[in-house]
N, CA, C and O atoms as a Tinker XYZ file with bonds, in Angstrom:
   268  protein
     1  N    124.827000  -30.483000   -2.706000    73     2
     2  CA   124.860000  -30.597000   -1.264000    64     1     3
     3  C    126.488000  -32.320000   -1.889000    63     2     4     5
     4  O    127.473000  -32.507000   -1.175000    81     3
     5  N    126.239000  -33.166000   -3.209000    73     3     6
     6  CA   127.596000  -33.991000   -3.065000    64     5     7
     7  C    127.427000  -35.042000   -2.637000    63     6     8     9
     8  O    126.379000  -35.373000   -2.083000    81     7
     9  N    128.871000  -36.135000   -2.873000    73     7    10
    10  CA   128.626000  -37.234000   -2.169000    64     9    11
    11  C    129.173000  -36.915000   -0.925000    63    10    12    13
    12  O    129.796000  -35.889000   -0.652000    81    11
    13  N    128.863000  -38.002000   -0.062000    73    11    14
    14  CA   128.979000  -38.064000    1.430000    64    13    15
    15  C    130.445000  -38.383000    1.519000    63    14    16    17
    16  O    131.164000  -37.681000    2.230000    81    15
    17  N    131.025000  -39.591000    0.716000    73    15    18
    18  CA   132.495000  -40.282000    0.657000    64    17    19
    19  C    133.290000  -39.922000   -0.081000    63    18    20    21
    20  O    133.020000  -39.567000   -1.228000    81    19
    21  N    134.117000  -39.929000    0.273000    73    19    22
    22  CA   135.583000  -39.570000   -0.403000    64    21    23
    23  C    135.928000  -40.862000   -1.393000    63    22    24    25
    24  O    136.624000  -41.637000   -0.737000    81    23
    25  N    135.791000  -41.165000   -2.183000    73    23    26
    26  CA   135.804000  -42.142000   -3.620000    64    25    27
    27  C    137.445000  -42.691000   -3.727000    63    26    28    29
    28  O    137.857000  -43.764000   -4.168000    81    27
    29  N    138.449000  -41.169000   -2.971000    73    27    30
    30  CA   139.771000  -41.668000   -3.428000    64    29    31
    31  C    140.383000  -42.470000   -1.831000    63    30    32    33
    32  O    141.411000  -43.045000   -1.472000    81    31
    33  N    139.394000  -42.184000   -1.372000    73    31    34
    34  CA   140.475000  -42.809000    0.108000    64    33    35
    35  C    139.333000  -43.935000    0.515000    63    34    36    37
    36  O    139.547000  -45.133000    0.699000    81    35
    37  N    138.842000  -43.668000    0.551000    73    35    38
    38  CA   137.403000  -44.541000    1.405000    64    37    39
    39  C    137.426000  -45.775000    0.895000    63    38    40    41
    40  O    137.023000  -45.848000   -0.266000    81    39
    41  N    137.901000  -47.138000    1.592000    73    39    42
    42  CA   137.920000  -48.119000    1.133000    64    41    43
    43  C    136.603000  -48.541000    0.903000    63    42    44    45
    44  O    136.445000  -49.053000   -0.206000    81    43
    45  N    135.340000  -48.463000    1.816000    73    43    46
    46  CA   134.181000  -49.023000    0.801000    64    45    47
    47  C    133.645000  -48.257000   -0.148000    63    46    48    49
    48  O    132.540000  -48.579000   -0.584000    81    47
    49  N    134.168000  -47.345000   -0.547000    73    47    50
    50  CA   134.015000  -47.295000   -2.268000    64    49    51
    51  C    134.211000  -47.874000   -3.127000    63    50    52    53
    52  O    133.491000  -48.175000   -4.079000    81    51
    53  N    135.660000  -48.200000   -2.786000    73    51    54
    54  CA   136.677000  -48.973000   -3.956000    64    53    55
    55  C    135.493000  -50.474000   -3.456000    63    54    56    57
    56  O    134.931000  -51.175000   -4.297000    81    55
    57  N    135.420000  -50.576000   -2.634000    73    55    58
    58  CA   134.730000  -52.399000   -2.797000    64    57    59
    59  C    133.907000  -52.498000   -3.810000    63    58    60    61
    60  O    133.944000  -53.033000   -4.918000    81    59
    61  N    132.972000  -51.722000   -3.062000    73    59    62
    62  CA   131.938000  -51.245000   -3.561000    64    61    63
    63  C    131.797000  -51.258000   -5.786000    63    62    64    65
    64  O    130.976000  -51.513000   -6.667000    81    63
    65  N    132.190000  -51.130000   -5.741000    73    63    66
    66  CA   132.987000  -50.425000   -7.514000    64    65    67
    67  C    133.046000  -52.163000   -7.880000    63    66    68    69
    68  O    133.558000  -52.791000   -6.954000    81    67
    69  N    132.755000  -52.738000   -8.671000    73    67    70
    70  CA   133.177000  -54.722000   -9.234000    64    69    71
    71  C    134.452000  -53.907000   -9.947000    63    70    72    73
    72  O    134.659000  -52.694000   -9.988000    81    71
    73  N    134.942000  -54.605000  -10.289000    73    71    74
    74  CA   135.923000  -55.196000  -10.835000    64    73    75
    75  C    135.245000  -55.123000  -12.688000    63    74    76    77
    76  O    136.004000  -54.653000  -13.536000    81    75
    77  N    134.140000  -55.510000  -13.024000    73    75    78
    78  CA   134.345000  -55.433000  -14.187000    64    77    79
    79  C    133.004000  -54.205000  -15.081000    63    78    80    81
    80  O    132.273000  -54.243000  -16.071000    81    79
    81  N    133.386000  -53.094000  -13.790000    73    79    82
    82  CA   132.747000  -52.154000  -14.232000    64    81    83
    83  C    133.915000  -50.986000  -14.771000    63    82    84    85
    84  O    133.672000  -49.861000  -15.208000    81    83
    85  N    135.221000  -51.625000  -14.592000    73    83    86
    86  CA   136.531000  -51.500000  -15.230000    64    85    87
    87  C    136.517000  -51.379000  -16.438000    63    86    88    89
    88  O    136.345000  -50.293000  -16.990000    81    87
    89  N    136.738000  -52.732000  -17.190000    73    87    90
    90  CA   136.522000  -53.426000  -18.792000    64    89    91
    91  C    135.880000  -52.782000  -19.394000    63    90    92    93
    92  O    135.036000  -51.967000  -19.022000    81    91
    93  N    136.258000  -53.120000  -20.583000    73    91    94
    94  CA   135.210000  -53.028000  -21.909000    64    93    95
    95  C    134.073000  -54.116000  -21.682000    63    94    96    97
    96  O    134.303000  -54.912000  -20.771000    81    95
    97  N    133.132000  -54.236000  -22.231000    73    95    98
    98  CA   132.190000  -55.387000  -22.457000    64    97    99
    99  C    132.919000  -56.046000  -23.327000    63    98   100   101
   100  O    133.731000  -55.739000  -24.199000    81    99
   101  N    132.221000  -57.526000  -22.693000    73    99   102
   102  CA   132.546000  -58.621000  -23.670000    64   101   103
   103  C    131.171000  -59.217000  -24.803000    63   102   104   105
   104  O    131.203000  -60.287000  -25.409000    81   103
   105  N    130.227000  -58.368000  -24.847000    73   103   106
   106  CA   129.325000  -58.717000  -25.258000    64   105   107
   107  C    129.284000  -57.951000  -26.600000    63   106   108   109
   108  O    129.973000  -56.936000  -26.700000    81   107
   109  N    128.565000  -58.344000  -27.584000    73   107   110
   110  CA   128.497000  -57.203000  -28.744000    64   109   111
   111  C    127.319000  -56.329000  -28.515000    63   110   112   113
   112  O    126.663000  -56.290000  -27.474000    81   111
   113  N    127.064000  -55.452000  -29.867000    73   111   114
   114  CA   125.814000  -54.731000  -29.518000    64   113   115
   115  C    124.838000  -55.939000  -30.443000    63   114   116   117
   116  O    123.696000  -56.275000  -30.131000    81   115
   117  N    125.575000  -56.433000  -31.560000    73   115   118
   118  CA   124.122000  -57.646000  -32.110000    64   117   119
   119  C    124.523000  -58.875000  -31.068000    63   118   120   121
   120  O    123.691000  -59.637000  -31.562000    81   119
   121  N    124.884000  -59.357000  -30.444000    73   119   122
   122  CA   124.473000  -60.000000  -29.391000    64   121   123
   123  C    123.276000  -59.785000  -28.547000    63   122   124   125
   124  O    122.462000  -60.682000  -28.330000    81   123
   125  N    123.157000  -58.320000  -27.971000    73   123   126
   126  CA   122.558000  -57.870000  -27.431000    64   125   127
   127  C    120.939000  -57.536000  -28.416000    63   126   128   129
   128  O    119.851000  -57.927000  -27.996000    81   127
   129  N    121.069000  -56.937000  -29.436000    73   127   130
   130  CA   119.597000  -57.179000  -30.036000    64   129   131
   131  C    119.668000  -58.433000  -29.962000    63   130   132   133
   132  O    118.616000  -58.811000  -29.449000    81   131
   133  N    120.194000  -59.123000  -30.145000    73   131   134
   134  CA   119.939000  -60.767000  -30.515000    64   133   135
   135  C    118.772000  -60.837000  -29.442000    63   134   136   137
   136  O    117.593000  -60.555000  -29.655000    81   135
   137  N    119.319000  -61.258000  -28.272000    73   135   138
   138  CA   118.863000  -61.447000  -27.005000    64   137   139
   139  C    117.460000  -60.878000  -26.740000    63   138   140   141
   140  O    116.432000  -61.535000  -26.581000    81   139
   141  N    117.610000  -59.414000  -26.720000    73   139   142
   142  CA   116.496000  -58.832000  -26.537000    64   141   143
   143  C    115.201000  -58.909000  -27.589000    63   142   144   145
   144  O    114.146000  -58.514000  -27.094000    81   143
   145  N    115.137000  -59.377000  -29.008000    73   143   146
   146  CA   114.185000  -59.433000  -30.008000    64   145   147
   147  C    113.939000  -60.705000  -29.631000    63   146   148   149
   148  O    112.826000  -61.122000  -29.952000    81   147
   149  N    114.779000  -61.585000  -28.934000    73   147   150
   150  CA   114.211000  -63.084000  -28.614000    64   149   151
   151  C    113.525000  -62.889000  -27.419000    63   150   152   153
   152  O    112.381000  -63.300000  -27.616000    81   151
   153  N    113.633000  -62.475000  -26.291000    73   151   154
   154  CA   113.198000  -62.130000  -25.127000    64   153   155
   155  C    111.668000  -61.372000  -25.631000    63   154   156   157
   156  O    110.659000  -61.769000  -25.048000    81   155
   157  N    111.542000  -60.489000  -26.512000    73   155   158
   158  CA   110.724000  -60.034000  -27.285000    64   157   159
   159  C    109.498000  -61.040000  -27.666000    63   158   160   161
   160  O    108.319000  -60.904000  -27.337000    81   159
   161  N    109.866000  -61.705000  -28.160000    73   159   162
   162  CA   109.126000  -62.647000  -28.833000    64   161   163
   163  C    108.674000  -63.387000  -27.822000    63   162   164   165
   164  O    107.454000  -63.307000  -27.673000    81   163
   165  N    109.203000  -64.037000  -27.124000    73   163   166
   166  CA   108.765000  -64.912000  -26.047000    64   165   167
   167  C    107.467000  -64.124000  -25.246000    63   166   168   169
   168  O    106.294000  -64.487000  -25.155000    81   167
   169  N    108.135000  -62.923000  -24.712000    73   167   170
   170  CA   106.770000  -62.058000  -23.943000    64   169   171
   171  C    105.271000  -62.279000  -25.070000    63   170   172   173
   172  O    104.190000  -62.634000  -24.599000    81   171
   173  N    105.407000  -62.085000  -26.114000    73   171   174
   174  CA   104.537000  -62.038000  -27.368000    64   173   175
   175  C    103.710000  -63.330000  -27.076000    63   174   176   177
   176  O    102.485000  -63.411000  -26.994000    81   175
   177  N    104.817000  -64.520000  -26.908000    73   175   178
   178  CA   104.009000  -65.384000  -27.187000    64   177   179
   179  C    103.406000  -66.072000  -25.526000    63   178   180   181
   180  O    102.431000  -66.824000  -25.556000    81   179
   181  N    103.906000  -65.821000  -24.508000    73   179   182
   182  CA   103.357000  -65.850000  -22.878000    64   181   183
   183  C    101.953000  -65.278000  -23.457000    63   182   184   185
   184  O    101.102000  -66.120000  -23.744000    81   183
   185  N    101.679000  -64.032000  -23.630000    73   183   186
   186  CA   100.576000  -63.218000  -23.732000    64   185   187
   187  C     99.788000  -63.799000  -24.358000    63   186   188   189
   188  O     98.822000  -64.312000  -23.795000    81   187
   189  N     99.956000  -63.878000  -25.579000    73   187   190
   190  CA    98.856000  -65.008000  -26.406000    64   189   191
   191  C     98.802000  -65.568000  -25.650000    63   190   192   193
   192  O     97.671000  -65.253000  -25.280000    81   191
   193  N     99.256000  -66.560000  -24.685000    73   191   194
   194  CA    98.717000  -67.878000  -24.308000    64   193   195
   195  C     98.183000  -67.835000  -23.102000    63   194   196   197
   196  O     97.432000  -68.737000  -22.732000    81   195
   197  N     98.490000  -66.782000  -22.312000    73   195   198
   198  CA    97.644000  -65.998000  -20.976000    64   197   199
   199  C     96.242000  -66.018000  -21.290000    63   198   200   201
   200  O     95.450000  -66.812000  -20.783000    81   199
   201  N     95.871000  -64.918000  -22.340000    73   199   202
   202  CA    94.923000  -64.427000  -23.227000    64   201   203
   203  C     94.059000  -65.582000  -23.560000    63   202   204   205
   204  O     92.903000  -65.608000  -23.140000    81   203
   205  N     94.388000  -66.236000  -24.056000    73   203   206
   206  CA    94.087000  -67.395000  -24.851000    64   205   207
   207  C     93.859000  -68.537000  -23.507000    63   206   208   209
   208  O     92.841000  -69.210000  -23.668000    81   207
   209  N     94.243000  -68.695000  -22.872000    73   207   210
   210  CA    93.415000  -69.250000  -21.178000    64   209   211
   211  C     92.377000  -68.672000  -20.731000    63   210   212   213
   212  O     91.270000  -69.082000  -20.384000    81   211
   213  N     93.117000  -67.136000  -20.802000    73   211   214
   214  CA    91.745000  -66.738000  -19.574000    64   213   215
   215  C     90.369000  -66.656000  -20.980000    63   214   216   217
   216  O     89.291000  -66.436000  -20.427000    81   215
   217  N     90.256000  -66.738000  -22.044000    73   215   218
   218  CA    88.690000  -66.153000  -22.610000    64   217   219
   219  C     88.511000  -67.839000  -22.487000    63   218   220   221
   220  O     87.388000  -68.188000  -22.125000    81   219
   221  N     89.668000  -69.115000  -22.793000    73   219   222
   222  CA    88.647000  -70.418000  -22.270000    64   221   223
   223  C     88.356000  -70.560000  -21.583000    63   222   224   225
   224  O     87.435000  -71.376000  -21.559000    81   223
   225  N     88.828000  -69.905000  -20.194000    73   223   226
   226  CA    88.553000  -69.749000  -19.046000    64   225   227
   227  C     87.078000  -69.553000  -18.652000    63   226   228   229
   228  O     86.206000  -70.323000  -18.249000    81   227
   229  N     87.136000  -67.837000  -18.995000    73   227   230
   230  CA    86.049000  -67.800000  -18.780000    64   229   231
   231  C     84.503000  -68.631000  -19.663000    63   230   232   233
   232  O     83.317000  -68.492000  -19.361000    81   231
   233  N     85.080000  -69.425000  -20.725000    73   231   234
   234  CA    83.767000  -69.856000  -21.792000    64   233   235
   235  C     83.442000  -70.628000  -20.829000    63   234   236   237
   236  O     82.255000  -70.745000  -20.524000    81   235
   237  N     84.487000  -71.347000  -20.120000    73   235   238
   238  CA    84.239000  -72.621000  -19.445000    64   237   239
   239  C     83.591000  -72.594000  -18.457000    63   238   240   241
   240  O     82.897000  -73.543000  -18.094000    81   239
   241  N     83.700000  -71.459000  -17.811000    73   239   242
   242  CA    82.581000  -70.777000  -16.032000    64   241   243
   243  C     81.112000  -70.717000  -17.039000    63   242   244   245
   244  O     80.086000  -71.351000  -16.791000    81   243
   245  N     81.246000  -70.108000  -17.810000    73   243   246
   246  CA    80.008000  -69.831000  -18.714000    64   245   247
   247  C     78.991000  -71.330000  -18.593000    63   246   248   249
   248  O     77.882000  -71.617000  -18.143000    81   247
   249  N     80.272000  -72.127000  -19.381000    73   247   250
   250  CA    79.228000  -73.372000  -19.721000    64   249   251
   251  C     78.941000  -73.804000  -18.330000    63   250   252   253
   252  O     77.743000  -74.017000  -18.144000    81   251
   253  N     79.553000  -73.954000  -17.513000    73   251   254
   254  CA    79.265000  -75.124000  -16.584000    64   253   255
   255  C     78.562000  -74.166000  -15.667000    63   254   256   257
   256  O     78.782000  -74.651000  -14.557000    81   255
   257  N     77.956000  -73.253000  -15.523000    73   255   258
   258  CA    76.592000  -72.338000  -14.942000    64   257   259
   259  C     75.529000  -72.407000  -15.679000    63   258   260   261
   260  O     74.541000  -71.800000  -15.265000    81   259
   261  N     75.455000  -72.964000  -16.639000    73   259   262
   262  CA    74.073000  -73.252000  -17.382000    64   261   263
   263  C     73.480000  -74.274000  -17.057000    63   262   264   265
   264  O     74.209000  -75.254000  -16.906000    81   263
   265  N     71.980000  -74.476000  -16.823000    73   263   266
   266  CA    71.046000  -75.459000  -16.134000    64   265   267
   267  C     71.422000  -76.037000  -17.135000    63   266   268
   268  O     71.024000  -77.176000  -17.377000    81   267
């Protein structure tokens, strides 16, 4: 079937494509890797904290339910 719009003459297609899609990236792969590693580390820290809080509140509920 293909694309309905003609990208050579359709102004809407031209406006939709931002200028940054046509130029080289200004971020290096090493910078990208560093950011990804940092984000992964933060995610693990968040997960550990969330699981720890969940366990704490379960114990707290258990203690409060005791007669």
